[in-house]
C-alpha positions as CSV (number, residue, x, y, z in Angstrom):
1,M,14.4,13.8,0.2
2,S,11.3,11.7,-0.3
3,P,11.1,7.9,0.3
4,F,10.6,7.5,-3.4
5,D,14.2,8.9,-4.0
6,F,15.4,6.0,-1.9
7,L,13.2,3.6,-3.8
8,N,14.5,4.9,-7.1
9,D,18.1,4.5,-5.8
10,I,17.4,0.9,-4.8
11,N,15.6,0.0,-8.0
12,K,17.5,1.9,-10.7
13,T,20.6,3.9,-9.9
14,Q,22.1,2.1,-6.9
15,K,24.4,5.0,-6.0
16,G,23.9,4.8,-2.3
17,I,22.4,8.2,-1.5
18,M,21.7,7.6,2.2
19,T,23.8,9.7,4.6
20,D,23.6,10.3,8.3
21,E,21.6,13.5,7.7
22,N,18.9,12.0,5.6
23,E,18.6,8.6,7.3
24,K,15.5,9.7,9.3
25,E,13.7,10.5,6.0
26,Y,13.8,6.8,5.0
27,N,10.4,5.3,5.4
28,S,10.7,1.5,5.6
29,F,7.0,1.0,5.3
30,V,6.7,2.8,2.0
31,I,9.9,1.1,0.6
32,N,8.8,-2.4,1.6
33,R,5.3,-1.9,0.4
34,S,6.5,-0.7,-3.0
35,L,8.9,-3.6,-3.4
36,S,6.2,-6.1,-2.3
37,Y,4.4,-5.7,-5.7
38,F,7.0,-7.5,-7.7
39,N,7.9,-11.2,-7.7
40,D,11.6,-10.7,-7.6
41,T,11.6,-8.4,-4.6
42,V,8.6,-9.5,-2.5
43,L,10.8,-11.9,-0.4
44,F,13.3,-9.1,0.3
45,A,10.6,-6.8,1.4
46,N,9.1,-9.4,3.7
47,E,12.6,-10.0,5.2
48,M,12.8,-6.4,6.1
49,N,9.3,-6.5,7.6
50,V,10.4,-9.4,9.8
51,N,13.5,-7.4,10.8
52,H,11.8,-4.1,11.3
53,H,13.9,-3.5,14.4
54,L,17.0,-2.9,12.3
55,D,18.2,0.6,11.8
56,N,17.1,2.4,8.6
57,I,20.6,2.5,7.2
58,L,21.0,-1.3,7.6
59,Q,17.7,-2.0,5.9
60,Y,18.6,0.4,3.1
61,H,22.0,-1.2,2.5
62,F,20.5,-4.7,2.5
63,L,18.0,-3.7,-0.2
64,L,20.5,-1.7,-2.1
65,N,22.9,-4.6,-2.4
66,I,20.5,-7.5,-2.9
67,V,17.9,-6.0,-5.3
68,R,19.0,-6.2,-9.0
69,P,18.6,-2.9,-10.9
70,R,15.4,-2.9,-12.9
71,K,12.7,-0.4,-13.8
72,R,9.8,-1.2,-11.4
73,F,6.7,0.9,-11.2
74,S,3.2,0.0,-9.9
75,K,0.2,1.9,-8.7
76,W,-0.8,1.3,-5.2
77,T,-4.0,-0.6,-4.7
78,K,-6.8,1.5,-3.2
79,P,-9.4,0.0,-0.8
80,T,-12.5,0.1,-3.0
81,L,-14.2,-2.4,-0.7
82,E,-14.2,0.2,2.1
83,N,-16.8,2.4,0.2
84,D,-18.9,-0.7,-0.6
85,L,-18.7,-1.9,3.0
86,E,-19.8,1.6,4.3
87,A,-22.7,1.6,1.9
88,V,-23.9,-1.8,3.0
89,K,-23.6,-0.9,6.6
90,E,-25.6,2.3,6.1
91,F,-28.3,0.7,3.9
92,Y,-29.0,-2.4,6.1
93,G,-27.8,-1.0,9.5
94,Y,-25.3,-3.8,10.0
95,S,-22.1,-3.9,11.9
96,N,-18.7,-4.3,10.2
97,E,-18.7,-8.1,10.6
98,K,-22.3,-8.6,9.2
99,A,-21.7,-6.1,6.4
100,H,-18.5,-7.9,5.4
101,Q,-20.4,-11.2,5.2
102,I,-23.2,-9.7,3.1
103,L,-20.7,-8.0,0.8
104,S,-19.5,-11.3,-0.6
105,L,-23.1,-12.3,-1.5
106,L,-24.0,-9.1,-3.3
107,S,-23.3,-8.6,-7.0
108,D,-21.9,-5.3,-8.5
109,D,-25.3,-4.3,-9.7
110,Q,-26.8,-4.7,-6.3
111,I,-24.0,-2.7,-4.7
112,N,-24.5,0.1,-7.2
113,Y,-28.2,0.1,-6.4
114,I,-27.5,0.4,-2.7
115,K,-25.0,3.3,-3.4
116,K,-27.7,5.1,-5.4
117,K,-30.3,4.6,-2.7
118,I,-28.1,6.0,0.1
119,N,-26.6,8.9,-2.0
120,K,-27.5,12.1,-0.4
121,G,-26.2,14.4,-3.1
122,G,-23.5,17.1,-2.8
123,K,-19.8,16.8,-3.5
124,R,-18.1,13.5,-2.7
125,G,-14.5,13.1,-1.5
126,K,-12.2,11.2,-3.8
């Protein structure tokens, strides 16, 4: 059983699918992060982050009983700044801190120029 099955149960069906056997498959980080994207559930997710020491079954039952059923879906944000930061670091030879400061001063065109200059060819990872 995947964490998304638990998330689906919390958001839509609310049948209470957690048992003693599949309690270890509950990933509170994934569940809380997914719920944090919505205005009506962000405070509940934060409450579970504050009380991370609770057992998985207690966290699950809290969310199951307090979250109203609704269709919730969002794509997870990806760290695009990471690639930009690495490009600036390589181009100028800066540390993480310096590159972070410079990144806020550069325009998108300048960042694209830097990426073209440091491109070594070949296949890129996604």
